C-alpha positions as CSV (number, residue, x, y, z in Angstrom):
1,M,8.8,-27.7,17.7
2,I,5.3,-26.7,16.6
3,P,2.5,-27.4,19.2
4,S,0.1,-30.1,18.0
5,H,-2.9,-27.8,18.1
6,V,-1.1,-25.3,15.8
7,D,0.0,-28.0,13.5
8,D,-3.6,-29.3,13.3
9,T,-4.9,-25.9,12.3
10,L,-2.0,-24.8,10.1
11,P,-0.5,-28.0,8.6
12,E,1.4,-26.0,6.1
13,L,3.4,-24.1,8.8
14,A,6.0,-26.8,9.2
15,P,7.0,-27.0,5.5
16,F,7.1,-23.2,5.4
17,L,9.4,-23.0,8.4
18,H,11.7,-25.6,7.0
19,E,12.0,-23.6,3.8
20,V,12.7,-20.4,5.7
21,R,15.5,-22.1,7.7
22,A,17.0,-23.3,4.4
23,H,17.8,-19.7,3.3
24,R,19.6,-16.7,4.6
25,P,17.3,-13.8,5.7
26,D,18.6,-11.6,2.9
27,D,18.3,-14.2,0.1
28,G,16.1,-13.2,-2.8
29,T,12.8,-14.8,-3.6
30,W,10.4,-15.3,-6.5
31,C,8.4,-12.4,-5.1
32,E,10.6,-9.8,-6.9
33,A,10.7,-7.0,-4.3
34,W,11.1,-9.2,-1.3
35,T,13.8,-11.1,0.5
36,V,13.2,-14.1,2.7
37,R,13.1,-11.7,5.7
38,D,10.4,-9.6,3.9
39,V,8.3,-12.7,3.4
40,L,8.6,-13.6,7.0
41,A,7.6,-10.1,8.1
42,H,4.6,-10.2,5.8
43,Q,3.5,-13.6,7.1
44,T,3.8,-12.3,10.7
45,G,1.6,-9.4,9.9
46,N,-0.9,-11.7,8.2
47,A,-1.1,-14.0,11.2
48,E,-1.5,-11.1,13.6
49,E,-4.2,-9.4,11.6
50,L,-6.3,-12.5,10.9
51,A,-6.3,-13.3,14.7
52,R,-7.0,-9.6,15.6
53,V,-10.1,-9.3,13.4
54,L,-11.5,-12.7,14.4
55,E,-10.8,-12.2,18.1
56,A,-12.4,-8.8,18.1
57,F,-15.5,-10.3,16.4
58,L,-15.6,-13.0,19.1
59,A,-15.5,-10.4,21.8
60,G,-18.4,-8.5,20.2
61,S,-16.3,-5.5,19.2
62,P,-15.6,-5.9,15.4
63,V,-12.7,-4.0,14.0
64,E,-11.7,-2.9,10.5
65,T,-8.9,-4.7,8.8
66,R,-5.7,-2.7,8.8
67,G,-3.5,-2.3,5.7
68,F,-0.1,-3.7,5.0
69,D,1.6,-1.0,7.1
70,R,0.9,-3.5,9.9
71,E,4.1,-5.2,8.8
72,E,6.4,-2.3,9.5
73,P,7.1,-3.0,13.2
74,Y,8.2,-6.5,12.2
75,R,10.5,-5.2,9.5
76,R,12.3,-3.3,12.1
77,M,12.9,-6.3,14.4
78,S,16.1,-8.3,14.7
79,D,16.1,-11.7,12.9
80,P,15.6,-13.7,16.2
81,D,12.8,-11.4,17.4
82,L,11.1,-11.6,14.1
83,W,11.2,-15.4,14.2
84,A,9.8,-15.4,17.7
85,A,7.1,-13.0,16.8
86,F,6.1,-15.1,13.8
87,M,5.8,-18.3,15.8
88,S,3.8,-16.4,18.6
89,R,1.4,-14.9,16.1
90,C,0.7,-18.2,14.4
91,E,0.1,-19.9,17.7
92,H,-2.3,-17.1,18.7
93,L,-4.2,-17.4,15.4
94,A,-4.6,-21.2,15.9
95,E,-6.0,-20.6,19.3
96,I,-8.5,-18.0,18.1
97,A,-9.5,-20.0,15.1
98,A,-10.2,-23.0,17.5
99,A,-12.3,-20.8,19.8
100,A,-14.3,-19.4,16.8
101,E,-14.9,-22.9,15.5
102,R,-16.2,-23.9,18.9
103,D,-18.3,-20.8,19.6
104,L,-19.6,-19.7,16.2
105,S,-21.5,-21.2,13.3
106,P,-19.3,-21.8,10.3
107,D,-21.6,-19.6,8.2
108,T,-21.2,-16.6,10.5
109,E,-20.3,-13.6,8.4
110,I,-17.3,-11.5,9.4
111,M,-15.9,-8.5,7.6
112,W,-12.4,-8.8,6.2
113,T,-10.8,-6.1,3.9
114,G,-14.2,-4.7,3.0
115,R,-15.9,-8.0,2.1
116,S,-17.8,-10.6,4.1
117,V,-16.1,-13.9,4.8
118,N,-17.0,-16.9,7.0
119,V,-15.4,-18.4,10.1
120,P,-13.2,-21.0,8.4
121,F,-11.8,-18.4,6.1
122,F,-9.3,-17.1,8.7
123,A,-7.3,-20.3,9.3
124,E,-7.7,-21.3,5.6
125,H,-6.4,-18.0,4.4
126,M,-3.3,-18.3,6.5
127,R,-2.8,-21.8,5.1
128,E,-3.0,-20.4,1.6
129,E,-0.5,-17.6,2.5
130,L,1.9,-20.3,3.8
131,I,1.7,-22.3,0.7
132,L,2.0,-19.4,-1.7
133,H,4.9,-17.7,0.0
134,R,6.7,-21.0,0.5
135,W,6.7,-21.2,-3.3
136,D,8.2,-17.7,-3.3
137,L,11.2,-19.3,-1.5
138,S,11.3,-22.8,-2.9
139,G,10.1,-22.4,-6.5
140,D,8.5,-25.4,-8.2
141,D,9.6,-28.2,-5.9
142,R,7.3,-31.3,-5.3
143,T,6.0,-30.0,-2.0
144,A,5.0,-26.6,-3.5
145,V,3.4,-28.2,-6.6
146,Q,1.3,-30.7,-4.6
147,A,0.1,-28.0,-2.2
148,L,-0.8,-25.5,-4.9
149,A,-2.7,-28.2,-6.8
150,E,-5.1,-28.9,-4.0
151,P,-8.6,-28.1,-5.2
152,W,-9.3,-25.9,-2.1
153,M,-6.5,-23.6,-3.2
154,T,-8.2,-22.7,-6.4
155,E,-11.6,-22.4,-4.7
156,H,-10.2,-20.2,-1.9
157,S,-8.4,-18.0,-4.5
158,V,-11.5,-17.5,-6.6
159,V,-14.4,-17.5,-4.1
160,S,-12.8,-16.3,-0.8
161,V,-10.2,-13.8,-2.3
162,G,-11.4,-13.2,-5.8
163,R,-11.8,-9.7,-7.0
164,P,-8.9,-8.1,-4.9
165,L,-6.6,-10.3,-7.0
166,L,-7.6,-8.3,-10.1
167,V,-7.5,-4.8,-8.8
168,R,-3.9,-4.1,-9.5
169,G,-3.9,-5.6,-12.9
170,S,-7.0,-3.8,-14.0
171,T,-5.3,-0.5,-13.6
172,G,-2.8,-1.5,-16.3
173,L,-5.5,-2.0,-18.9
174,D,-6.7,0.8,-21.1
175,L,-10.2,-0.5,-21.9
176,G,-12.0,2.8,-22.3
177,P,-15.8,3.1,-21.6
178,D,-16.8,0.3,-23.9
179,G,-13.8,-2.1,-23.7
180,R,-14.1,-5.5,-22.1
181,I,-11.8,-8.5,-21.7
182,E,-12.7,-12.1,-20.6
183,G,-10.2,-14.8,-20.0
184,R,-10.7,-18.5,-19.2
185,L,-8.1,-20.4,-17.3
186,R,-8.6,-24.1,-17.8
187,C,-7.3,-27.1,-16.0
188,P,-8.5,-30.4,-17.5
189,G,-11.2,-32.1,-15.5
190,T,-12.2,-29.0,-13.4
191,D,-14.3,-25.9,-13.8
192,D,-12.7,-23.0,-15.7
193,V,-11.7,-19.9,-13.8
194,V,-13.3,-17.0,-15.7
195,V,-11.9,-13.5,-15.2
196,T,-13.4,-10.3,-16.7
197,A,-12.7,-6.6,-16.7
198,D,-14.6,-3.6,-18.1
199,A,-15.5,0.0,-17.3
200,G,-17.7,-1.3,-14.5
201,G,-15.0,-3.3,-12.7
202,T,-13.7,-6.8,-12.5
203,G,-15.1,-10.2,-12.0
204,I,-13.8,-13.7,-11.2
205,R,-15.8,-16.9,-11.0
206,L,-15.8,-20.7,-11.5
207,A,-17.8,-21.9,-14.5
208,A,-18.2,-25.1,-16.6
209,P,-15.7,-25.3,-19.5
210,E,-17.1,-23.6,-22.6
211,G,-15.4,-22.6,-25.8
212,P,-11.7,-22.1,-26.1
213,A,-9.5,-21.5,-23.1
214,T,-7.3,-18.4,-22.9
215,I,-4.7,-20.3,-20.9
216,E,-4.6,-24.1,-20.2
217,S,-2.4,-25.4,-17.5
218,D,-2.0,-27.8,-14.5
219,A,-3.9,-26.8,-11.3
220,A,-0.8,-25.6,-9.5
221,T,0.2,-23.3,-12.3
222,R,-3.3,-21.8,-12.5
223,V,-3.1,-20.8,-8.9
224,L,0.2,-19.2,-9.4
225,L,-1.2,-17.3,-12.4
226,L,-4.1,-16.0,-10.3
227,W,-1.7,-14.6,-7.8
228,G,0.5,-12.9,-10.4
229,R,3.2,-15.5,-10.4
230,R,4.8,-17.7,-13.1
231,P,6.1,-21.3,-12.9
232,A,9.8,-21.6,-13.6
233,D,9.0,-23.9,-16.6
234,P,6.7,-21.9,-19.0
235,S,5.8,-25.1,-20.9
236,R,3.5,-25.9,-17.9
237,W,0.9,-23.5,-19.5
238,S,-0.2,-23.2,-23.1
239,S,-2.4,-20.8,-25.1
240,S,-3.8,-20.4,-28.6
241,A,-5.6,-17.1,-27.8
242,G,-3.0,-15.0,-29.6
243,P,-0.6,-12.4,-28.2
244,D,-3.0,-9.5,-27.8
245,A,-5.6,-11.5,-25.8
246,L,-2.9,-13.3,-23.8
247,R,-1.2,-10.1,-22.9
248,R,-4.4,-8.5,-21.7
249,V,-5.3,-11.4,-19.5
250,R,-1.8,-11.7,-18.1
251,T,-1.8,-8.0,-17.3
252,L,-5.1,-8.5,-15.5
253,L,-3.5,-11.3,-13.5
254,S,-0.8,-9.2,-12.0
255,G,-1.7,-10.2,-8.4
256,Y,-1.2,-7.9,-5.4
């Protein structure tokens, strides 16, 4: 049973746990290189690191964000120990997030993976990870689609995560010194997500719809595309940009 204060902070934890329990640890997932067990180890490392960085800031001794090698100790655990560690790290993150909400202004700037984020980011980012990686296990079921379609999921992906989502994909583009691509991901009734790449780097932002879209889709599909994923039903997105432009934008959107 999830403690009430944890459920209040991480409401997506219960659906994620239910989906993990519905699979064997060695079952495959939509994240091509990971099994269910790998997803759980990744999530345990996420919860630990988010709490560690926020707790250190609260204590007045900020620390650098560690890389994904933080997950290795969890990958070596037995299945029962990994499950217990995941629950423990989520509970600790909820406690630290509550303390930060109580003791710090929401606008307080804290460094996370080389960029400045605010206090609500830490719980919100874990919520996004729970939604996204639940989809890796469940695919396009109703719970996943509804959660991915929430407006805050798009905003968090663009504003709070943003450019790191494009780093891997940009290395697969041969743009040269003068090349540039721009893509518009459109969901009717909302701002476009505009992604760019050139010799100077990458960019991602929300902008009012203008001109033709590169890809048009529902909101849940757009979030999946931003994170380098694809819905099971490809008819959920459409494009009239042509194969060359579409290929470049989809290469840029390779995710982590």
